[in-house]
C-alpha positions in Angstrom: -61.1 -71.9 -10.2 -58.4 -71.3 -12.7 -58.5 -68.2 -15.0 -59.2 -69.1 -18.6 -57.2 -67.2 -21.2 -57.5 -67.0 -24.9 -54.7 -67.5 -27.4 -54.1 -63.7 -27.4 -53.9 -63.5 -23.6 -57.3 -62.0 -23.1 -59.3 -63.1 -20.1 -62.5 -65.0 -20.7 -65.8 -63.7 -19.5 -65.8 -66.0 -16.5 -66.0 -64.3 -13.1 -63.3 -64.7 -10.5 -64.5 -66.2 -7.2 -62.0 -64.4 -5.0 -59.1 -62.0 -5.1 -56.5 -64.8 -4.6 -57.4 -66.1 -8.1 -56.7 -62.9 -10.0 -53.7 -63.4 -12.3 -51.9 -61.0 -14.5 -52.7 -61.3 -18.2 -49.7 -61.9 -20.3 -49.1 -61.4 -24.0 -45.7 -62.4 -25.4 -45.2 -60.9 -28.9 -42.3 -62.6 -30.6 -39.5 -60.4 -32.0 -40.2 -59.4 -35.5 -37.8 -58.4 -38.2 -38.8 -54.8 -37.5 -38.6 -54.5 -33.7 -36.4 -56.8 -31.7 -35.3 -54.7 -28.7 -36.5 -51.8 -26.6 -35.4 -49.4 -23.9 -37.4 -47.6 -21.2 -37.1 -44.2 -19.8 -38.7 -43.2 -16.4 -41.0 -46.2 -16.8 -42.4 -46.4 -13.3 -43.1 -50.0 -12.6 -42.1 -51.0 -16.2 -45.1 -53.3 -16.6 -44.3 -53.6 -20.3 -41.6 -56.1 -19.3 -44.4 -58.4 -18.3 -46.3 -57.9 -21.6 -43.4 -58.0 -24.1 -41.6 -61.2 -23.0 -40.6 -61.9 -26.6 -38.6 -58.7 -27.0 -35.2 -57.9 -25.5 -35.3 -55.3 -22.8 -31.9 -53.8 -23.5 -31.9 -50.4 -21.7 -33.7 -49.0 -18.6 -33.2 -45.4 -17.6 -34.6 -45.1 -14.1 -34.9 -42.7 -11.2 -32.1 -42.8 -8.6 -34.3 -43.9 -5.7 -35.0 -47.7 -5.7 -38.6 -48.3 -4.7 -41.0 -51.1 -5.3 -40.5 -54.6 -6.7 -38.0 -55.2 -9.4 -39.4 -55.3 -13.0 -39.8 -58.8 -14.6 -36.8 -58.4 -16.8 -33.5 -57.3 -15.2 -31.1 -58.1 -18.0 -31.3 -54.5 -19.3 -28.4 -52.0 -18.8 -29.6 -49.8 -16.0 -28.8 -46.1 -16.0 -30.1 -44.0 -13.1 -30.7 -40.4 -14.3 -34.4 -40.0 -14.8 -36.2 -37.6 -15.2 -33.2 -36.4 -17.2 -32.3 -38.3 -20.4 -28.6 -39.0 -20.8 -27.6 -37.4 -24.0 -25.2 -39.9 -25.5 -26.6 -43.2 -24.1 -28.1 -44.2 -27.4 -24.6 -44.2 -29.0 -23.7 -47.1 -26.7 -27.0 -48.9 -26.3 -28.9 -49.0 -29.5 -32.6 -50.1 -29.3 -35.3 -50.5 -32.0 -38.1 -49.1 -29.7 -37.6 -46.4 -27.1 -40.5 -46.2 -24.5 -40.9 -42.8 -22.8 -43.2 -42.7 -19.7 -44.5 -39.2 -19.3 -47.6 -39.6 -17.1 -45.9 -37.8 -14.2 -45.2 -34.7 -16.2 -47.9 -32.1 -15.3 -46.2 -28.8 -16.1 -46.5 -27.5 -19.7 -43.2 -27.3 -21.6 -41.9 -24.0 -22.8 -42.4 -22.9 -26.4 -40.0 -24.4 -28.9 -38.0 -26.2 -26.2 -37.4 -29.9 -27.2 -37.7 -32.6 -24.6 -34.5 -34.1 -23.4 -35.0 -37.4 -25.4 -35.5 -35.3 -28.5 -32.1 -33.7 -28.0 -30.5 -37.1 -27.3 -31.9 -38.5 -30.6 -30.9 -35.5 -32.6 -27.2 -36.0 -31.7 -27.3 -39.7 -32.3 -26.1 -41.1 -35.6 -29.1 -41.8 -37.9 -28.3 -45.5 -38.2 -28.3 -45.8 -34.4 -31.5 -44.0 -33.7 -34.6 -45.9 -32.6 -37.1 -47.0 -35.2 -39.9 -46.0 -33.0 -40.1 -43.6 -30.0 -43.3 -44.4 -28.0 -44.5 -41.8 -25.5 -47.2 -42.4 -22.9 -48.8 -39.2 -21.6 -51.6 -38.3 -19.2 -54.6 -36.6 -20.8 -53.6 -33.2 -19.4 -50.9 -32.9 -22.1 -53.6 -32.3 -24.7 -54.4 -28.9 -23.1 -50.9 -27.5 -23.4 -50.2 -24.8 -26.0 -46.7 -26.4 -26.7 -47.4 -30.0 -25.7 -46.4 -33.2 -27.5 -49.5 -33.3 -29.7 -49.1 -29.8 -31.0 -47.9 -28.8 -34.5 -44.6 -27.4 -33.2 -43.6 -30.7 -31.5 -44.7 -32.8 -34.5 -42.7 -30.5 -36.8 -39.6 -31.0 -34.7 -39.9 -34.7 -35.1 -40.4 -34.4 -38.8 -37.1 -32.7 -39.1 -35.6 -35.7 -37.3 -37.1 -38.0 -39.8 -40.1 -39.3 -37.8 -43.8 -39.2 -38.5 -46.2 -38.9 -35.5 -49.1 -41.2 -34.8 -51.4 -40.4 -31.8 -54.0 -42.6 -30.1 -56.2 -42.0 -27.0 -56.6 -45.3 -25.2 -58.7 -46.0 -22.2 -57.8 -49.0 -20.1 -61.4 -50.1 -19.8 -61.7 -50.2 -23.6 -58.9 -52.8 -23.9 -59.9 -55.3 -21.2 -58.9 -53.6 -18.0 -61.0 -52.7 -15.0 -59.0 -49.5 -14.2 -60.3 -46.1 -15.2 -56.9 -45.0 -16.6 -56.5 -43.0 -19.7 -53.3 -42.5 -21.8 -52.5 -40.5 -24.9 -50.0 -42.8 -26.7 -47.8 -41.0 -29.2 -45.7 -43.0 -31.6 -42.8 -41.2 -33.5 -42.0 -43.6 -36.3 -39.2 -43.3 -38.8 -40.4 -42.3 -42.2 -39.3 -45.5 -43.9 -41.2 -47.6 -41.3 -44.3 -45.4 -41.0 -46.6 -47.8 -42.9 -45.9 -50.5 -40.3 -47.5 -48.6 -37.4 -51.3 -49.0 -37.5 -53.0 -48.8 -34.2 -55.0 -51.9 -33.2 -58.7 -51.4 -32.7 -60.1 -51.0 -29.2 -63.3 -52.5 -27.9 -66.3 -51.9 -30.1 -68.8 -52.1 -27.2 -67.7 -49.3 -24.8 -70.8 -49.7 -22.7 -69.4 -53.0 -21.2 -66.8 -52.1 -18.5 -65.3 -54.5 -16.1 -66.1 -53.6 -12.4 -63.4 -53.4 -9.8 -65.0 -55.7 -7.4 -62.8 -58.8 -8.0 -59.6 -56.7 -7.5 -60.5 -55.4 -4.1 -59.5 -56.9 -0.7 -62.3 -59.1 0.7 -64.5 -57.1 3.0 -63.8 -59.4 5.9 -60.1 -58.3 5.8 -60.8 -54.6 6.0 -60.7 -52.9 9.4 -63.8 -51.2 10.6 -62.1 -47.9 11.1 -61.2 -47.9 7.4 -64.8 -46.9 6.5 -65.8 -43.3 6.2 -68.9 -42.2 8.1 -69.4 -38.9 6.2 -68.1 -39.3 2.7 -67.5 -36.0 0.8 -66.7 -36.4 -2.9 -67.5 -38.6 -5.8 -67.9 -42.3 -4.9 -67.4 -45.2 -7.3 -69.5 -48.3 -6.9 -67.4 -51.4 -6.4 -70.0 -53.8 -8.0 -70.6 -51.7 -11.2 -67.8 -49.2 -11.8 -64.2 -49.6 -12.9 -61.5 -48.8 -10.5 -60.8 -45.0 -10.0 -57.7 -43.6 -11.6 -55.7 -43.0 -8.4 -55.3 -44.6 -5.0 -57.2 -43.0 -2.2 -60.3 -42.4 -4.2 -63.6 -43.1 -2.5 -65.3 -46.4 -3.3 -68.5 -48.0 -2.0 -68.5 -51.7 -1.1 -71.2 -53.8 0.6 -69.9 -52.8 4.0 -69.7 -49.0 3.4 -67.6 -46.2 1.8 -63.8 -46.3 2.1 -60.7 -45.2 0.3 -59.1 -47.3 -2.4 -55.9 -48.9 -1.1 -52.6 -48.6 -3.0 -52.2 -52.4 -3.3 -55.7 -52.7 -4.8 -54.9 -50.0 -7.3 -51.7 -51.9 -8.2 -53.7 -55.0 -8.9 -55.8 -52.9 -11.3 -52.5 -51.8 -13.0 -51.5 -55.4 -13.6 -49.2 -56.3 -10.7 -49.7 -59.7 -9.1 -51.2 -59.9 -5.7 -47.8 -60.6 -4.1 -46.1 -57.7 -5.9 -48.8 -55.2 -5.2 -48.2 -55.3 -1.5 -44.7 -53.9 -2.0 -45.5 -51.1 -4.5 -45.5 -47.6 -2.8 -48.1 -45.1 -3.9 -45.5 -42.9 -5.6 -44.4 -45.7 -7.9 -48.0 -46.7 -8.6 -48.9 -43.2 -9.8 -45.9 -43.3 -12.2 -47.0 -46.5 -13.8 -49.1 -47.1 -17.0 -51.2 -50.2 -16.9 -50.1 -53.5 -18.4 -53.2 -53.5 -20.6 -51.9 -50.5 -22.5 -48.7 -52.3 -23.3 -50.5 -55.5 -24.2 -52.7 -53.5 -26.5 -49.6 -52.7 -28.6 -48.5 -56.3 -28.9 -49.8 -56.9 -32.5 -47.8 -53.9 -33.8 -44.6 -55.1 -32.0 -45.0 -58.6 -33.3 -45.4 -57.3 -36.9 -49.0 -58.6 -37.1 -50.9 -56.5 -39.6 -54.0 -54.8 -38.3 -57.3 -55.7 -39.8 -58.5 -53.0 -42.2 -62.1 -52.2 -41.6 -64.4 -52.6 -44.6 -65.9 -49.4 -46.1 -68.9 -48.3 -44.2 -72.2 -49.0 -45.9 -74.1 -45.8 -46.0 -77.9 -46.0 -45.9 -79.6 -45.1 -49.0 -81.9 -42.2 -48.2 -83.9 -39.9 -50.3 -81.3 -37.2 -49.8 -80.0 -36.2 -53.3 -76.2 -36.3 -54.0 -75.0 -33.4 -56.1 -71.7 -33.3 -57.9 -70.8 -29.6 -57.6 -67.4 -30.1 -59.1 -67.8 -31.9 -62.4 -71.4 -31.3 -63.2 -72.0 -29.1 -66.2 -75.7 -29.0 -65.9 -77.3 -25.6 -65.8 -80.3 -26.9 -63.9 -80.7 -25.8 -60.3 -79.6 -28.5 -57.8 -82.5 -30.5 -56.2 -83.6 -29.3 -52.7 -84.7 -31.2 -49.7 -86.2 -30.3 -46.3 -83.9 -29.9 -43.3 -85.4 -29.5 -39.9 -83.6 -29.1 -36.6 -85.0 -28.1 -33.3 -82.8 -27.2 -30.3 -83.1 -29.5 -27.3 -84.8 -28.5 -24.0 -82.1 -26.5 -22.2 -84.0 -26.0 -19.0 -82.6 -26.9 -15.6 -83.3 -30.6 -14.7 -84.3 -31.3 -18.3 -82.9 -34.3 -20.1 -80.1 -32.4 -21.9 -79.1 -30.6 -18.7 -79.0 -33.8 -16.6 -76.9 -35.5 -19.2 -74.3 -32.7 -19.1 -74.2 -32.8 -15.3 -73.5 -36.5 -15.4 -70.7 -35.9 -17.9 -69.3 -33.2 -15.6 -69.4 -35.5 -12.6 -67.6 -38.2 -14.5 -64.9 -35.8 -15.7 -64.3 -34.5 -12.2 -63.6 -38.0 -10.8 -60.2 -38.0 -12.6 -58.8 -35.4 -10.2 -58.1 -35.4 -6.4 -60.4 -32.5 -5.4 -63.3 -34.0 -7.4 -66.2 -32.7 -5.4 -64.7 -29.2 -5.2 -64.2 -29.1 -9.0 -67.7 -30.4 -9.5 -69.3 -27.8 -7.3 -67.3 -24.9 -8.9 -68.1 -26.0 -12.5 -71.8 -26.6 -11.7 -72.1 -23.0 -10.6 
């Protein structure tokens, strides 16, 4: 059975019959007058090269070690210095869009210390600077006192002539079946700020693609791969999306086992053949292809649909103009009643919070330990 795709590259709702038939979705935005070229810094598997076939990949700043399959586009000038950003490279290799992969950064930055790519842009001539600097961060960055979403960092970019746009994007909300979350931060030059409008995500977030079709068929899994006494949070293969890291526990029809790296890579967007050659380290450094495809309308210059104004229901609640009204009459009143929920143990509210806690702990390695500690 062949995979059906829509004109935008989205997979149809048909179900795959076997893992051999899973293909990578591809969206090829054509170069617009605004953005024609891009560069990548510490990009992991650089899966954006599979999604942005219509743009020129001009610069790739990679790590010194060569691991994993080569990215789809190899015409870029390659400079091996990551995780350090070469300070004068943008003088030689000008790009319209600079993509910074930051998902491996887990230590908070020091106060008022710019990131290395900020320093590089600050010493680059204004006409040679990227029009957009796109950063992809793990969600932990939002907890840092001096992180990329804080006022101090945003102010530094304002002084460089960039406005900041921030979007939290879940892979499962944009067509993927991998439970990967990213905070996407776009630093857009002031004169181009109106061109950057985030595309909408899935409106129905209750519909999530399960991981089942991305897993190795049970007949090819060795019996000793299954865990007899599983400790930790277990994801269901038939109903849950793929966990956010390889090695997480999953339950298949044959029992509980760990998620393999090549299966995780298929969830990222690698082809079946490529996924067998991707080491775990590189997989953990990679943002899914779905996140990059999600940005295709912006890169192609397609204006986002502006939602119509919400239609508020007409209730009997009076609306009072407290600013312009010159009436001396007392404003009308209405009854407001609120009762706290049942907060008892094993009550509906309590059980809901426990489920939320369990779900949040699945994003980390020691999920069961975190769950037990927080529950106490």
